C-alpha positions as CSV (number, residue, x, y, z in Angstrom):
1,X,-10.3,2.0,10.0
2,X,-10.4,3.7,6.4
3,X,-7.4,6.4,5.9
4,X,-7.8,10.0,5.2
5,X,-5.4,12.4,4.7
6,X,-5.6,13.7,8.5
7,X,-5.1,10.2,9.4
8,X,-2.0,10.0,12.2
9,X,-0.4,7.4,10.4
10,X,-1.7,6.3,6.8
11,X,-1.6,2.4,6.5
12,X,-2.1,2.2,2.8
13,X,1.6,1.2,1.2
14,X,3.8,4.2,0.6
15,X,4.0,5.0,-3.2
16,X,6.3,8.2,-3.2
17,X,6.3,10.2,-6.7
18,X,7.7,13.7,-8.1
19,X,4.9,16.7,-9.3
20,X,5.8,19.6,-10.9
21,X,4.5,22.9,-9.4
22,X,4.5,26.1,-11.1
23,X,2.7,28.9,-9.1
24,X,3.0,32.3,-8.5
25,X,6.1,32.4,-10.1
26,X,7.8,29.6,-8.6
27,X,8.6,26.1,-10.7
28,X,9.8,23.5,-8.3
29,X,9.4,19.5,-7.8
30,X,7.7,18.1,-4.6
31,X,7.9,14.7,-3.4
32,X,4.2,13.6,-2.8
33,X,3.0,9.9,-1.7
34,X,-0.1,7.9,-1.1
35,X,-2.1,9.1,2.0
36,X,-1.8,12.8,1.7
37,X,-3.8,15.3,0.4
38,X,-3.8,15.9,-2.8
39,X,-0.9,13.6,-3.8
40,X,-1.3,14.2,-7.3
41,X,-0.9,17.7,-7.7
42,X,-1.5,21.4,-6.4
43,X,-5.1,21.5,-5.6
44,X,-7.6,24.5,-6.8
45,X,-8.2,25.5,-3.3
46,X,-4.4,26.0,-2.5
47,X,-3.9,27.2,-5.5
48,X,-5.7,30.4,-5.4
49,X,-4.2,30.3,-1.2
50,X,-1.0,30.4,-2.4
51,X,-1.8,33.2,-5.3
52,X,-3.6,35.4,-3.4
53,X,-2.3,36.1,0.4
54,X,0.1,39.0,1.1
55,X,2.2,38.2,3.8
56,X,4.8,41.2,3.1
57,X,6.8,42.6,6.3
58,X,5.9,39.5,8.1
59,X,8.9,37.7,9.9
60,X,7.1,34.1,11.7
61,X,4.0,32.2,9.9
62,X,2.3,29.3,10.6
63,X,1.3,26.5,7.5
64,X,-1.4,24.9,9.8
65,X,-2.4,21.4,7.8
66,X,1.0,21.9,5.4
67,X,0.2,18.7,4.2
68,X,3.4,17.9,1.9
69,X,4.5,21.5,2.2
70,X,3.3,23.4,-1.2
71,X,2.9,26.2,0.5
72,X,5.7,26.6,2.7
73,X,7.7,25.7,-0.5
74,X,6.0,28.0,-3.3
75,X,6.2,31.0,-0.5
76,X,9.2,30.5,1.5
77,X,10.7,32.0,-2.1
78,X,8.0,34.2,-2.7
79,X,9.1,35.7,0.8
80,X,13.1,34.7,1.5
81,X,12.1,36.6,5.2
82,X,9.8,34.6,6.9
83,X,10.5,31.8,9.0
84,X,7.8,29.0,8.6
85,X,6.4,26.6,11.2
86,X,4.7,24.0,9.7
87,X,1.9,21.6,11.7
88,X,0.3,18.6,10.5
89,X,-1.3,15.6,12.0
90,X,-0.6,13.0,9.1
91,X,3.2,11.7,10.1
92,X,3.9,11.0,6.7
93,X,3.2,14.5,4.9
94,X,5.4,16.1,7.6
95,X,7.9,14.1,6.6
96,X,7.2,14.9,3.0
97,X,7.1,18.2,3.9
98,X,10.1,18.4,5.5
99,X,11.8,16.9,2.4
100,X,10.2,19.0,0.2
101,X,11.0,22.5,2.4
102,X,14.7,22.1,3.2
103,X,16.3,25.6,4.3
104,X,12.8,26.9,4.5
105,X,12.1,25.7,8.5
106,X,12.5,27.3,11.7
107,X,10.5,24.4,13.2
108,X,8.2,21.6,11.6
109,X,5.8,20.2,14.0
110,X,3.9,16.4,13.3
111,X,1.2,16.5,15.7
112,X,-0.7,13.4,17.5
113,X,-3.7,15.5,17.7
114,X,-5.8,17.8,15.5
115,X,-4.7,21.2,15.8
116,X,-1.9,23.7,17.4
117,X,-0.1,22.4,20.2
118,X,-1.2,23.5,23.7
119,X,1.0,26.5,24.5
120,X,2.5,27.2,21.4
121,X,3.2,30.9,21.8
122,X,1.6,33.4,20.3
123,X,4.5,34.2,17.8
124,X,2.8,34.3,14.4
125,X,2.2,36.9,12.1
126,X,0.1,34.8,9.7
127,X,-1.5,31.3,9.7
128,X,-2.5,29.7,6.5
129,X,-5.4,27.4,6.3
130,X,-7.1,25.1,4.0
131,X,-9.0,23.4,6.2
132,X,-9.7,19.9,6.7
133,X,-13.2,19.5,5.3
134,X,-13.6,16.1,5.7
135,X,-12.8,15.9,9.1
136,X,-16.0,17.9,10.0
137,X,-17.0,21.2,11.7
138,X,-15.8,20.7,14.8
139,X,-12.6,20.3,14.1
140,X,-12.5,23.1,11.7
141,X,-13.8,25.3,14.1
142,X,-11.1,24.6,16.5
143,X,-8.4,25.1,14.2
144,X,-9.9,28.6,13.6
145,X,-9.8,29.2,17.6
146,X,-6.7,28.0,18.1
147,X,-5.1,29.9,15.4
148,X,-6.4,33.3,17.1
149,X,-4.4,32.3,20.0
150,X,-1.3,31.2,17.8
151,X,-1.2,34.7,16.2
152,X,0.3,37.9,17.6
153,X,-2.1,41.2,18.1
154,X,-2.6,42.4,14.2
155,X,-1.7,38.9,12.9
156,X,-4.1,37.9,10.4
157,X,-5.3,34.1,9.3
158,X,-5.7,33.2,6.0
159,X,-8.7,30.6,5.4
160,X,-9.7,29.1,1.4
161,X,-12.7,27.5,1.5
162,X,-15.1,26.8,-1.5
163,X,-18.9,27.7,-0.9
164,X,-20.1,24.1,-0.9
165,X,-18.1,23.5,1.8
166,X,-19.4,25.8,4.0
167,X,-18.2,29.3,3.1
168,X,-20.9,31.1,4.8
169,X,-20.8,29.4,7.9
170,X,-16.8,29.5,8.1
171,X,-17.4,33.4,7.5
172,X,-20.0,33.9,10.8
173,X,-17.5,31.5,12.7
174,X,-14.5,33.3,12.1
175,X,-16.2,36.6,13.2
176,X,-17.1,34.9,16.6
177,X,-13.6,35.1,17.4
178,X,-11.7,38.0,15.2
179,X,-12.5,41.7,15.3
180,X,-12.4,42.3,11.3
181,X,-12.4,39.7,8.9
182,X,-12.2,40.3,5.1
183,X,-13.5,38.5,2.1
184,X,-10.1,38.9,0.0
185,X,-11.0,36.6,-2.8
186,X,-14.5,35.1,-4.6
187,X,-14.7,33.4,-7.5
188,X,-15.9,30.2,-9.2
189,X,-17.6,29.5,-5.7
190,X,-14.1,29.6,-4.1
191,X,-13.8,32.0,-1.0
192,X,-10.3,33.2,1.2
193,X,-11.2,35.1,4.0
194,X,-8.5,37.2,6.2
195,X,-9.5,37.3,9.7
196,X,-7.1,39.8,11.7
197,X,-6.8,39.3,15.4
198,X,-7.5,42.9,17.7
């Protein structure tokens, strides 16, 4: 079976490297590895998400599909009052994320199935997601639905997605589940949607 960044246990041999990230006023080095998403550096979609989100006043945030932890590593420094939870199906990615976000985590969670664990309390003010396009729409749409359950009333799901990867259908799906959905960013084929739980 071919490995993907959403494989639970990548079989490709480990080959860790250090990359430098400079975004939103934060300049840090992070450890990445083979078998994880965007191992060579910060991908453009995640960069735009990091630069766009407004988490002012939040106390709890969920980095869903966290990869090696770049979103939390950066935004945990921009918003030091937030407690972060990381979720990713890829065990290698979670191990890297824990190392890359030392001192910023409330509770890292490694998954054995796609999505948010059943029974996770609705405690989050924000969920941030760069959805796993290659996993397919069924997985992506399940993550949107699960995100709503994990949010407090008034909490927000932030999704970054390119038009060519299904931004219009994602917008429609978000509208099915959330009371209010706003397009907060639209440029060069990239969209960022902010869906608020009513």
